All heavy atoms as an XYZ file, in Angstrom:
950
protein
N      87.405    113.226     82.226
C      87.366    112.830     83.625
C      87.718    114.027     84.509
O      88.686    114.721     84.272
C      88.382    111.702     83.867
C      88.389    111.211     85.289
S      89.604    109.907     85.544
C      90.815    110.826     86.455
N      86.923    114.234     85.512
C      87.156    115.338     86.437
C      88.128    114.884     87.536
O      88.011    113.793     88.071
C      85.834    115.759     87.073
C      85.980    116.925     88.001
C      84.677    117.255     88.696
O      83.611    116.878     88.194
O      84.745    117.886     89.752
N      89.081    115.748     87.822
C      90.055    115.460     88.870
C      89.553    116.094     90.168
O      89.470    117.303     90.283
C      91.457    116.004     88.512
C      92.420    115.771     89.650
C      91.967    115.357     87.238
N      89.190    115.252     91.118
C      88.701    115.740     92.410
C      89.814    115.770     93.433
O      89.757    116.489     94.405
C      87.560    114.855     92.908
C      86.337    114.895     92.011
C      85.231    114.001     92.547
C      84.008    114.139     91.670
N      83.456    112.902     91.229
N      90.819    114.950     93.208
C      91.898    114.790     94.174
C      93.156    114.355     93.437
O      93.084    113.841     92.318
C      91.472    113.712     95.188
O      92.574    113.136     95.828
N      94.300    114.528     94.090
C      95.561    114.045     93.516
C      95.500    112.536     93.277
O      96.160    112.024     92.383
C      96.737    114.396     94.427
C      96.649    113.768     95.774
N      95.932    114.340     96.806
C      97.176    112.638     96.263
C      96.026    113.562     97.878
N      96.774    112.531     97.576
N      94.648    111.844     94.032
C      94.528    110.387     93.885
C      93.876    109.986     92.564
O      93.958    108.842     92.151
C      93.739    109.790     95.043
C      94.482    109.898     96.359
C      93.665    109.289     97.480
C      94.414    109.403     98.796
N      93.651    108.828     99.901
N      93.253    110.946     91.890
C      92.656    110.692     90.574
C      93.690    110.791     89.449
O      93.414    110.379     88.331
C      91.533    111.705     90.278
C      90.366    111.567     91.240
O      90.090    110.441     91.686
O      89.726    112.604     91.548
N      94.848    111.346     89.748
C      95.877    111.553     88.722
C      96.675    110.273     88.473
O      97.239    109.702     89.405
C      96.830    112.676     89.154
C      96.228    114.067     89.290
C      97.208    114.997     89.978
C      95.842    114.609     87.915
N      96.731    109.884     87.215
C      97.490    108.675     86.854
C      98.971    108.821     87.217
O      99.593    107.864     87.675
C      97.319    108.371     85.366
C      97.970    107.079     84.930
C      97.491    106.641     83.559
C      98.206    105.460     83.004
N      98.350    104.297     83.856
N      99.525    110.007     87.052
C     100.934    110.232     87.364
C     101.198    110.028     88.860
O     102.255    109.521     89.247
C     101.426    111.608     86.867
C     100.804    112.747     87.634
C     102.949    111.683     86.899
N     100.240    110.388     89.701
C     100.393    110.155     91.139
C     100.367    108.649     91.429
O     101.190    108.147     92.181
C      99.298    110.878     91.925
C      99.402    110.667     93.399
C     100.207    111.326     94.275
C      98.685    109.699     94.181
N     100.042    110.828     95.549
C      99.109    109.832     95.514
C      97.734    108.730     93.877
C      98.607    109.043     96.547
C      97.232    107.941     94.903
C      97.681    108.101     96.227
N      99.437    107.944     90.791
C      99.323    106.481     90.984
C     100.597    105.775     90.530
O     101.095    104.881     91.219
C      98.112    105.937     90.221
C      96.787    106.403     90.781
C      95.640    105.953     89.905
C      94.329    106.563     90.373
N      93.228    106.281     89.457
N     101.119    106.186     89.381
C     102.360    105.579     88.871
C     103.541    105.863     89.790
O     104.379    104.990     90.018
C     102.665    106.108     87.454
C     101.708    105.633     86.388
C     101.839    104.161     86.046
O     102.927    103.594     86.216
O     100.833    103.578     85.607
N     103.605    107.064     90.326
C     104.718    107.406     91.210
C     104.594    106.682     92.547
O     105.612    106.350     93.169
C     104.852    108.914     91.384
O     103.701    109.473     91.955
N     103.389    106.387     92.990
C     103.197    105.574     94.191
C     103.688    104.153     93.947
O     104.339    103.556     94.820
C     101.722    105.565     94.602
C     101.229    106.893     95.157
S     101.966    107.326     96.743
C     101.113    106.196     97.814
N     103.409    103.619     92.764
C     103.919    102.289     92.404
C     105.446    102.282     92.385
O     106.077    101.316     92.817
C     103.396    101.856     91.029
C     101.953    101.447     91.013
C     101.467    101.079     89.609
O     102.304    100.772     88.724
O     100.243    101.099     89.404
N     106.032    103.371     91.894
C     107.487    103.485     91.857
C     108.075    103.400     93.264
O     109.101    102.747     93.483
C     107.903    104.787     91.169
C     109.396    105.076     91.099
C     110.143    104.005     90.303
C     109.644    106.454     90.495
N     107.438    104.038     94.224
C     107.918    103.980     95.607
C     107.972    102.532     96.093
O     108.970    102.105     96.685
C     107.015    104.829     96.555
C     107.403    104.616     98.012
C     107.088    106.307     96.194
N     106.947    101.776     95.807
C     106.890    100.366     96.238
C     108.018     99.571     95.583
O     108.700     98.774     96.241
C     105.511     99.731     95.890
C     104.356    100.531     96.512
C     105.460     98.271     96.298
C     104.455    100.797     98.000
N     108.239     99.795     94.288
C     109.311     99.120     93.566
C     110.669     99.485     94.159
O     111.538     98.625     94.349
C     109.260     99.476     92.053
C     107.994     98.895     91.420
C     110.507     98.966     91.334
C     107.704     99.447     90.024
N     110.849    100.758     94.474
C     112.119    101.247     95.052
C     112.385    100.596     96.410
O     113.493    100.139     96.692
C     112.118    102.786     95.170
C     112.202    103.433     93.789
C     113.227    103.280     96.090
C     113.467    103.148     93.014
N     111.367    100.536     97.243
C     111.547     99.908     98.564
C     111.939     98.442     98.419
O     112.817     97.956     99.144
C     110.292    100.074     99.425
C     110.363    101.299    100.306
C     110.182    102.566     99.782
C     110.634    101.186    101.658
C     110.268    103.699    100.574
C     110.713    102.311    102.473
C     110.530    103.564    101.909
O     110.620    104.681    102.709
N     111.312     97.742     97.487
C     111.652     96.334     97.273
C     113.081     96.188     96.762
O     113.839     95.328     97.237
C     110.664     95.714     96.282
N     113.472     97.043     95.829
C     114.823     96.959     95.248
C     115.899     97.282     96.266
O     116.961     96.664     96.287
C     114.921     97.906     94.047
N     115.628     98.259     97.138
C     116.664     98.686     98.086
C     116.797     97.742     99.274
O     117.763     97.858    100.037
C     116.414    100.132     98.576
O     115.093    100.229     99.114
C     116.590    101.126     97.440
N     115.886     96.806     99.418
C     116.016     95.787    100.474
C     117.271     94.959    100.265
O     117.823     94.410    101.209
C     114.809     94.846    100.475
C     113.616     95.358    101.207
C     112.527     94.294    101.218
C     111.248     94.854    101.772
N     110.156     93.877    101.687
N     117.710     94.868     99.012
C     118.876     94.060     98.650
C     120.195     94.800     98.822
O     121.253     94.222     98.665
C     118.746     93.577     97.201
C     117.440     92.854     96.883
C     117.185     91.668     97.797
O     118.136     90.888     98.056
O     116.038     91.534     98.269
N     120.128     96.097     99.101
C     121.350     96.886     99.262
C     122.103     96.432    100.512
O     121.499     95.921    101.457
C     121.017     98.364     99.385
C     120.661     99.051     98.082
C     120.250     98.344     96.970
C     120.724    100.417     97.984
C     119.914     98.984     95.793
C     120.385    101.078     96.812
C     119.988    100.357     95.723
N     123.409     96.647    100.545
C     124.179     96.290    101.744
C     123.646     97.022    102.979
O     123.197     98.170    102.890
C     125.602     96.766    101.417
C     125.642     96.949     99.955
C     124.255     97.253     99.509
N     123.694     96.361    104.110
C     123.180     96.941    105.363
C     123.908     98.230    105.737
O     123.326     99.134    106.309
C     123.286     95.928    106.510
C     122.403     94.707    106.320
C     120.935     95.088    106.262
C     120.089     93.889    105.894
N     118.945     94.219    105.076
N     125.211     98.324    105.398
C     125.944     99.534    105.746
C     125.485    100.757    104.947
O     125.857    101.883    105.259
C     127.466     99.350    105.611
C     127.950     98.952    104.231
C     128.138     99.896    103.232
C     128.222     97.618    103.942
C     128.576     99.541    101.978
C     128.669     97.250    102.675
C     128.846     98.214    101.700
O     129.285     97.838    100.458
N     124.668    100.559    103.944
C     124.116    101.674    103.158
C     122.751    102.137    103.669
O     122.153    103.039    103.110
C     123.981    101.280    101.679
C     125.260    101.356    100.897
C     125.780    102.775    100.696
O     125.135    103.760    101.097
O     126.877    102.894    100.144
N     122.260    101.507    104.745
C     120.921    101.826    105.242
C     120.715    103.320    105.464
O     119.673    103.874    105.127
C     120.631    101.056    106.541
C     119.200    101.152    107.070
C     118.196    100.657    106.035
C     119.067    100.371    108.352
N     121.719    103.993    106.033
C     121.587    105.426    106.310
C     122.263    106.277    105.235
O     122.338    107.492    105.376
C     122.146    105.750    107.700
C     121.404    104.980    108.764
C     121.996    103.888    109.394
C     120.101    105.320    109.097
C     121.294    103.161    110.348
C     119.401    104.604    110.050
C     120.005    103.522    110.675
O     119.310    102.802    111.613
N     122.721    105.635    104.191
C     123.368    106.328    103.083
C     122.487    106.294    101.849
O     121.407    106.889    101.810
N     122.957    105.569    100.865
C     122.276    105.523     99.567
C     120.853    104.965     99.662
O     119.940    105.463     98.997
C     123.111    104.720     98.557
C     122.705    104.817     97.102
C     122.711    106.265     96.611
C     123.622    103.974     96.236
N     120.651    103.957    100.478
C     119.309    103.375    100.633
C     118.323    104.440    101.084
O     117.243    104.607    100.492
C     119.316    102.209    101.647
O     120.266    101.232    101.222
C     117.952    101.564    101.763
N     118.690    105.176    102.101
C     117.837    106.221    102.635
C     117.606    107.330    101.600
O     116.475    107.797    101.414
C     118.478    106.804    103.895
O     117.736    107.886    104.374
N     118.669    107.733    100.907
C     118.560    108.787     99.883
C     117.597    108.386     98.773
O     116.760    109.189     98.354
C     119.934    109.050     99.268
C     120.896    109.783    100.139
C     120.626    111.265    100.133
O     120.439    111.841    101.176
N     120.583    111.888     98.987
N     117.748    107.163     98.280
C     116.906    106.681     97.185
C     115.448    106.609     97.622
O     114.544    107.034     96.893
C     117.407    105.312     96.671
C     118.702    105.496     95.880
C     116.346    104.620     95.823
C     119.345    104.216     95.412
N     115.231    106.094     98.806
C     113.845    105.977     99.294
C     113.217    107.358     99.484
O     112.065    107.570     99.097
C     113.821    105.187    100.598
C     114.074    103.711    100.377
C     114.129    102.933    101.674
N     114.242    101.497    101.400
C     114.256    100.578    102.346
N     114.178    100.924    103.619
N     114.352     99.307    102.015
N     113.961    108.289    100.056
C     113.424    109.643    100.264
C     113.130    110.322     98.934
O     112.097    110.997     98.784
C     114.363    110.489    101.100
C     114.215    110.210    102.595
C     115.097    111.115    103.393
N     116.486    110.832    102.987
C     117.526    111.577    103.257
N     117.386    112.684    103.906
N     118.727    111.245    102.870
N     114.026    110.177     97.972
C     113.803    110.801     96.652
C     112.533    110.232     96.010
O     111.735    110.987     95.439
C     114.998    110.582     95.740
N     112.343    108.917     96.125
C     111.152    108.307     95.510
C     109.878    108.795     96.191
O     108.882    109.076     95.514
C     111.235    106.782     95.541
O     111.077    106.258     96.842
N     109.902    108.954     97.497
C     108.725    109.397     98.250
C     108.352    110.836     97.914
O     107.172    111.196     97.898
C     108.979    109.246     99.769
C     108.995    107.770    100.149
C     107.927    109.990    100.590
C     109.511    107.506    101.553
N     109.344    111.673     97.644
C     109.041    113.078     97.368
C     108.309    113.286     96.041
O     107.649    114.314     95.869
C     110.302    113.970     97.392
O     111.201    113.547     96.377
C     110.968    113.940     98.764
N     108.383    112.319     95.150
C     107.708    112.479     93.846
C     106.185    112.509     94.025
O     105.549    113.524     93.709
C     108.181    111.416     92.837
C     109.690    111.549     92.619
C     107.412    111.542     91.519
C     110.353    110.318     92.030
N     105.546    111.447     94.536
C     104.087    111.534     94.723
C     103.692    112.573     95.771
O     102.624    113.176     95.676
C     103.679    110.122     95.163
C     104.914    109.499     95.724
C     106.060    110.126     94.951
N     104.573    112.811     96.743
C     104.269    113.797     97.777
C     104.140    115.197     97.187
O     103.225    115.949     97.542
C     105.359    113.795     98.851
O     105.419    112.547     99.487
N     105.052    115.562     96.287
C     104.989    116.879     95.658
C     103.824    116.993     94.683
O     103.223    118.067     94.574
C     106.311    117.228     94.985
C     107.291    117.777     95.986
O     107.082    118.836     96.553
N     108.372    117.051     96.229
N     103.502    115.921     94.011
C     102.314    115.930     93.133
C     101.073    116.195     93.988
O     100.233    117.044     93.644
C     102.191    114.603     92.350
C     103.360    114.458     91.372
C     100.850    114.532     91.620
C     103.503    113.058     90.779
N     100.972    115.492     95.100
C      99.821    115.653     95.992
C      99.764    117.063     96.575
O      98.702    117.698     96.591
C      99.885    114.619     97.121
N     100.898    117.562     97.037
C     100.918    118.897     97.640
C     100.546    119.955     96.616
O      99.767    120.867     96.891
C     102.283    119.211     98.241
C     102.283    120.524     98.983
C     103.536    120.799     99.797
O     104.414    119.924     99.869
O     103.623    121.908    100.349
N     101.092    119.839     95.410
C     100.773    120.806     94.367
C      99.312    120.782     93.975
O      98.691    121.838     93.776
N      98.750    119.578     93.912
C      97.335    119.447     93.544
C      96.433    120.059     94.613
O      95.345    120.553     94.323
C      96.971    117.983     93.328
N      96.919    120.059     95.846
C      96.140    120.621     96.948
C      96.284    122.114     97.107
O      95.617    122.723     97.941
N      97.165    122.711     96.336
C      97.388    124.155     96.412
C      96.349    124.907     95.601
O      95.597    124.335     94.825
C      98.792    124.509     95.901
C      99.913    123.978     96.745
C      99.929    124.689     98.089
N     100.972    124.170     98.954
C     101.894    124.915     99.524
N     101.931    126.204     99.311
N     102.780    124.369    100.325
N      96.389    126.218     95.744
C      95.413    127.077     95.071
C      95.944    127.524     93.711
O      96.845    128.346     93.651
C      95.116    128.287     95.970
C      93.969    129.109     95.450
O      93.192    128.635     94.638
N      93.858    130.336     95.913
N      95.397    126.960     92.654
C      95.723    127.406     91.311
C      96.795    126.600     90.610
O      97.597    125.905     91.228
N      96.774    126.707     89.276
C      97.721    125.913     88.479
C      99.147    126.387     88.555
O     100.046    125.594     88.390
C      97.320    125.823     87.015
O      96.356    126.654     86.605
N      99.366    127.662     88.820
C     100.738    128.155     88.905
C     101.496    127.440     90.036
O     102.632    126.999     89.854
C     100.744    129.671     89.117
C     102.109    130.293     89.005
C     102.035    131.806     89.101
C     103.423    132.396     88.984
N     103.416    133.847     89.072
N     100.862    127.320     91.181
C     101.499    126.619     92.302
C     101.615    125.126     92.011
O     102.617    124.498     92.354
C     100.706    126.834     93.589
C     100.957    128.177     94.230
C     100.414    128.213     95.627
O     101.123    127.775     96.548
O      99.269    128.681     95.786
N     100.589    124.564     91.405
C     100.624    123.146     91.047
C     101.816    122.862     90.133
O     102.578    121.923     90.354
C      99.305    122.745     90.382
C      99.106    121.266     90.186
C      99.888    120.316     90.824
C      98.096    120.812     89.346
C      99.688    118.946     90.634
C      97.878    119.454     89.139
C      98.674    118.528     89.786
N     101.999    123.712     89.134
C     103.119    123.556     88.190
C     104.452    123.614     88.939
O     105.351    122.810     88.678
C     103.051    124.633     87.082
C     101.865    124.356     86.157
C     104.367    124.693     86.290
C     101.516    125.494     85.223
N     104.570    124.515     89.887
C     105.814    124.634     90.664
C     106.135    123.310     91.381
O     107.269    122.844     91.351
C     105.690    125.777     91.668
C     106.973    126.073     92.406
C     106.889    127.376     93.200
N     105.972    127.323     94.324
C     106.304    126.871     95.537
N     107.516    126.431     95.767
N     105.426    126.873     96.511
N     105.133    122.699     91.985
C     105.345    121.431     92.686
C     105.603    120.271     91.719
O     106.337    119.334     92.044
C     104.186    121.126     93.636
C     104.285    121.879     94.922
C     103.681    123.122     95.058
C     105.016    121.380     95.985
C     103.791    123.849     96.242
C     105.138    122.091     97.170
C     104.515    123.324     97.300
N     105.020    120.351     90.528
C     105.294    119.325     89.510
C     106.756    119.408     89.054
O     107.391    118.386     88.821
C     104.341    119.464     88.323
C     102.869    119.146     88.613
C     102.019    119.440     87.383
C     102.685    117.710     89.084
N     107.275    120.627     88.978
C     108.692    120.794     88.642
C     109.582    120.233     89.754
O     110.624    119.644     89.490
C     109.044    122.257     88.366
C     108.760    122.690     86.941
C     107.859    123.714     86.675
C     109.412    122.085     85.875
C     107.609    124.118     85.364
C     109.165    122.487     84.571
C     108.257    123.497     84.323
O     108.012    123.894     83.037
N     109.174    120.419     90.995
C     109.931    119.839     92.110
C     109.912    118.317     92.013
O     110.942    117.658     92.220
C     109.367    120.320     93.463
C     109.594    121.839     93.617
C     110.014    119.554     94.628
C     108.852    122.475     94.774
N     108.769    117.748     91.671
C     108.651    116.292     91.482
C     109.580    115.824     90.362
O     110.237    114.783     90.486
C     107.207    115.899     91.184
N     109.660    116.612     89.294
C     110.585    116.283     88.194
C     112.031    116.291     88.674
O     112.825    115.423     88.293
C     110.431    117.298     87.051
C     109.490    116.952     85.919
C     109.366    118.126     84.952
C     109.883    115.695     85.192
N     112.364    117.251     89.505
C     113.711    117.317     90.069
C     114.016    116.093     90.914
O     115.103    115.513     90.821
N     113.077    115.690     91.731
C     113.253    114.493     92.555
C     113.394    113.245     91.698
O     114.151    112.326     92.034
C     112.061    114.321     93.497
O     111.994    115.387     94.408
N     112.674    113.219     90.598
C     112.764    112.091     89.667
C     114.172    111.994     89.073
O     114.744    110.902     88.988
C     111.713    112.271     88.569
C     111.309    111.067     87.741
C     110.699    109.984     88.617
C     110.325    111.485     86.674
N     114.745    113.137     88.719
C     116.119    113.158     88.188
C     117.125    112.760     89.264
O     118.092    112.035     88.992
C     116.467    114.536     87.652
O     115.684    114.826     86.523
N     116.893    113.215     90.478
C     117.744    112.828     91.605
C     117.696    111.311     91.808
O     118.735    110.657     91.948
C     117.258    113.544     92.873
C     118.046    113.224     94.107
C     117.476    113.894     95.358
O     116.550    114.710     95.258
O     117.986    113.567     96.440
N     116.495    110.754     91.782
C     116.324    109.314     91.942
C     117.035    108.550     90.831
O     117.728    107.558     91.089
C     114.827    108.961     91.957
C     114.487    107.478     92.006
C     115.004    106.833     93.282
C     112.980    107.281     91.862
N     116.903    109.025     89.608
C     117.548    108.363     88.473
C     119.071    108.328     88.655
O     119.723    107.322     88.394
C     117.170    109.073     87.177
C     117.665    108.372     85.931
C     117.152    109.031     84.674
O     116.955    110.270     84.650
O     116.954    108.306     83.690
N     119.631    109.426     89.123
C     121.070    109.505     89.386
C     121.477    108.514     90.463
O     122.481    107.795     90.329
C     121.457    110.941     89.805
O     121.137    111.822     88.715
C     122.939    111.051     90.136
N     120.716    108.444     91.520
C     121.021    107.523     92.615
C     120.902    106.067     92.185
O     121.692    105.224     92.619
C     120.110    107.828     93.808
C     120.390    109.192     94.403
C     119.276    109.721     95.263
O     118.174    109.184     95.311
N     119.550    110.818     95.952
N     119.963    105.786     91.315
C     119.821    104.426     90.759
C     121.073    104.073     89.951
O     121.602    102.966     90.045
C     118.543    104.318     89.889
C     117.282    104.431     90.757
C     118.543    103.048     89.065
C     117.110    103.350     91.794
N     121.535    105.022     89.145
C     122.759    104.803     88.364
C     123.952    104.522     89.283
O     124.778    103.657     89.000
C     123.054    106.022     87.479
C     122.097    106.202     86.326
C     122.189    105.088     85.291
O     123.292    104.565     85.056
O     121.129    104.754     84.726
N     124.037    105.248     90.399
C     125.121    105.025     91.362
C     125.020    103.613     91.935
O     126.025    102.890     92.023
C     125.078    106.086     92.487
C     125.457    107.467     91.916
C     126.002    105.705     93.640
C     125.159    108.634     92.846
N     123.825    103.196     92.306
C     123.623    101.846     92.862
C     124.024    100.777     91.857
O     124.630     99.759     92.234
C     122.162    101.666     93.277
N     123.717    101.003     90.593
C     124.117    100.054     89.543
C     125.632    100.006     89.404
O     126.228     98.931     89.305
C     123.457    100.410     88.217
C     121.957    100.123     88.117
C     121.352    100.846     86.908
C     121.700     98.634     88.042
N     126.279    101.166     89.393
C     127.730    101.230     89.245
C     128.457    100.611     90.448
O     129.552    100.071     90.313
C     128.193    102.674     89.029
C     127.815    103.212     87.663
C     128.307    104.636     87.482
C     127.864    105.220     86.163
N     128.300    104.531     84.987
N     127.821    100.663     91.628
C     128.400    100.049     92.820
C     128.058     98.556     92.941
O     128.444     97.903     93.895
C     127.905    100.783     94.074
C     128.419    102.205     94.261
C     127.695    102.901     95.415
C     129.935    102.208     94.493
N     127.319     98.058     91.934
C     126.885     96.659     91.900
C     126.028     96.252     93.102
O     126.082     95.110     93.545
C     128.086     95.711     91.763
C     128.764     95.852     90.423
O     128.096     95.905     89.390
N     130.072     95.954     90.433
N     125.238     97.195     93.615
C     124.306     96.869     94.697
C     123.124     96.076     94.161
O     122.476     95.346     94.894
C     123.819     98.124     95.403
C     124.869     98.823     96.239
C     124.639    100.075     96.749
C     126.093     98.224     96.535
C     125.587    100.726     97.528
C     127.046     98.864     97.297
C     126.791    100.110     97.790
O     127.733    100.755     98.556
N     122.847     96.285     92.899
C     121.786     95.556     92.190
C     122.292     95.264     90.785
O     123.173     95.960     90.283
C     120.472     96.360     92.118
C     119.757     96.392     93.439
C     120.700     97.763     91.625
N     121.726     94.257     90.179
C     122.162     93.874     88.839
C     121.336     94.547     87.744
O     121.847     94.928     86.721
C     122.090     92.349     88.675
C     123.039     91.609     89.579
C     124.467     91.780     89.115
C     125.410     91.068     90.029
N     126.448     91.885     90.597
N     120.030     94.673     87.985
C     119.168     95.145     86.919
C     118.014     95.956     87.504
O     117.257     95.449     88.308
C     118.626     93.935     86.142
C     117.798     94.326     84.947
O     117.308     95.451     84.845
N     117.609     93.412     84.049
N     117.929     97.172     87.075
C     116.808     98.017     87.493
C     116.113     98.600     86.264
O     115.630     99.734     86.293
C     117.297     99.126     88.425
C     117.693     98.671     89.826
C     118.286     99.830     90.628
C     116.517     98.069     90.577
N     116.071     97.809     85.191
C     115.430     98.282     83.954
C     113.981     98.693     84.187
O     113.516     99.676     83.614
C     115.487     97.207     82.864
C     116.886     97.021     82.304
O     117.762     97.881     82.567
O     117.106     96.010     81.606
N     113.258     97.941     85.027
C     111.864     98.286     85.292
C     111.757     99.649     85.985
O     110.853    100.430     85.689
C     111.172     97.197     86.130
C     111.865     96.915     87.458
O     113.086     97.143     87.569
O     111.178     96.440     88.384
N     112.698     99.946     86.851
C     112.713    101.245     87.534
C     113.012    102.364     86.539
O     112.338    103.396     86.538
C     113.739    101.257     88.697
C     113.871    102.648     89.299
C     113.357    100.251     89.764
N     114.004    102.151     85.688
C     114.363    103.166     84.685
C     113.196    103.418     83.733
O     112.890    104.580     83.407
C     115.635    102.749     83.901
C     116.835    102.551     84.839
C     115.962    103.745     82.791
C     117.254    103.782     85.619
N     112.511    102.368     83.316
C     111.345    102.526     82.441
C     110.235    103.308     83.140
O     109.614    104.192     82.539
C     110.814    101.165     81.992
C     111.647    100.415     80.972
C     111.111     99.006     80.746
C     111.688    101.175     79.644
N     110.001    103.002     84.398
C     108.966    103.694     85.172
C     109.327    105.171     85.354
O     108.475    106.040     85.235
C     108.782    102.994     86.518
C     107.720    103.574     87.406
C     106.333    103.224     86.983
C     105.843    101.955     87.638
N     104.436    101.709     87.272
N     110.587    105.450     85.617
C     111.050    106.836     85.757
C     110.823    107.607     84.460
O     110.310    108.728     84.470
C     112.538    106.872     86.171
C     112.684    106.459     87.644
C     113.148    108.249     85.938
C     114.117    106.244     88.101
N     111.175    106.993     83.335
C     110.986    107.628     82.027
C     109.511    107.905     81.765
O     109.135    108.986     81.289
C     111.580    106.734     80.921
O     112.960    106.508     81.215
C     111.446    107.371     79.547
N     108.676    106.932     82.094
C     107.226    107.059     81.899
C     106.654    108.200     82.761
O     105.909    109.048     82.278
C     106.559    105.726     82.241
C     105.075    105.677     82.013
C     104.513    106.014     80.783
C     104.219    105.274     83.030
C     103.142    105.954     80.581
C     102.848    105.209     82.833
C     102.323    105.551     81.616
O     100.972    105.490     81.409
N     107.056    108.243     84.011
C     106.574    109.286     84.920
C     107.077    110.661     84.468
O     106.330    111.647     84.517
C     106.981    108.989     86.377
C     106.228    107.737     86.869
C     106.719    110.177     87.294
C     106.733    107.178     88.191
N     108.323    110.736     83.999
C     108.863    112.010     83.503
C     108.013    112.525     82.344
O     107.679    113.709     82.287
C     110.316    111.840     83.052
C     110.914    113.143     82.521
C     112.381    113.026     82.157
N     113.173    112.899     83.371
C     113.901    111.822     83.693
N     113.958    110.790     82.880
N     114.589    111.786     84.815
N     107.658    111.645     81.425
C     106.811    112.049     80.287
C     105.448    112.542     80.769
O     104.929    113.541     80.284
C     106.625    110.877     79.322
C     107.782    110.686     78.390
C     107.401    109.768     77.233
N     108.598    109.082     76.784
C     108.805    107.769     76.852
N     107.880    106.977     77.322
N     109.932    107.250     76.436
N     104.881    111.808     81.719
C     103.562    112.180     82.235
C     103.601    113.546     82.934
O     102.712    114.368     82.730
C     103.039    111.110     83.201
C     102.719    109.800     82.534
S     102.184    108.579     83.731
C     100.524    109.133     83.981
N     104.619    113.767     83.752
C     104.762    115.045     84.447
C     104.935    116.182     83.439
O     104.311    117.240     83.571
C     105.940    115.019     85.418
C     105.738    114.278     86.727
C     107.058    114.106     87.462
C     104.711    114.976     87.597
N     105.773    115.965     82.437
C     106.015    117.002     81.425
C     104.734    117.342     80.670
O     104.443    118.526     80.433
C     107.094    116.538     80.440
O     108.309    116.374     81.120
N     103.956    116.332     80.309
C     102.688    116.566     79.610
C     101.686    117.299     80.502
O     100.966    118.182     80.040
C     102.089    115.254     79.112
C     102.814    114.686     77.916
C     102.209    113.380     77.463
C     103.014    112.807     76.308
N     102.478    111.505     75.853
N     101.647    116.919     81.778
C     100.727    117.586     82.702
C     101.123    119.058     82.876
O     100.263    119.941     82.854
C     100.724    116.861     84.062
C      99.796    117.416     85.133
C      98.360    117.524     84.638
C      99.879    116.547     86.391
N     102.402    119.322     83.013
C     102.876    120.704     83.127
C     102.480    121.501     81.881
O     101.961    122.611     81.978
C     104.409    120.747     83.354
C     104.742    120.237     84.760
C     104.953    122.165     83.141
C     106.224    119.945     84.991
N     102.740    120.911     80.707
C     102.386    121.593     79.448
C     100.887    121.904     79.381
O     100.487    123.006     79.018
C     102.788    120.737     78.242
C     104.132    121.086     77.678
C     104.362    120.534     76.279
N     104.108    119.126     76.115
C     104.939    118.136     76.439
N     106.124    118.426     76.945
N     104.629    116.879     76.260
N     100.073    120.932     79.767
C      98.620    121.151     79.686
C      98.149    122.197     80.697
O      97.229    122.976     80.417
C      97.851    119.841     79.871
O      97.906    119.408     81.204
N      98.787    122.269     81.853
C      98.403    123.271     82.852
C      98.850    124.668     82.453
O      98.236    125.663     82.844
C      98.994    122.920     84.226
C      98.364    121.733     84.943
C      99.217    121.302     86.119
C      96.938    122.053     85.369
N      99.921    124.758     81.678
C     100.421    126.060     81.219
C      99.532    126.683     80.144
O      99.581    127.879     79.921
C     101.857    125.935     80.695
C     102.891    125.830     81.784
C     104.288    125.777     81.179
C     105.363    125.914     82.221
N     106.690    125.907     81.627
N      98.749    125.851     79.457
C      97.901    126.349     78.364
C      96.623    126.988     78.860
O      96.103    126.747     79.858
C      97.579    125.228     77.385
C      98.797    124.740     76.660
C      98.539    123.529     75.786
O      97.495    122.925     75.833
N      99.537    123.180     74.999
């Protein structure tokens, strides 16, 4: 399959789904966290597909790889923030989010490896 756009990438599609899941999950957070953890988690989730898209739009695989690494960093940041939300009992179960994060991490790592070859 030829990739014409970042929208053709499965990892971008999966990370867009993650954003939707994150927004739904954070609706349940306490209102006083709106400008704190809620905002942080939402921003971290948005930067994942955004960096994939930006990297795909750049010139050459070296730059694309750099943005994929940034997306990986945002994914780790998001995972940490999810753990904090769980420890603060803002949500009871985010297993689906953790599974999606793990899946996206694998996809990003494989894409980086394939672009390096």
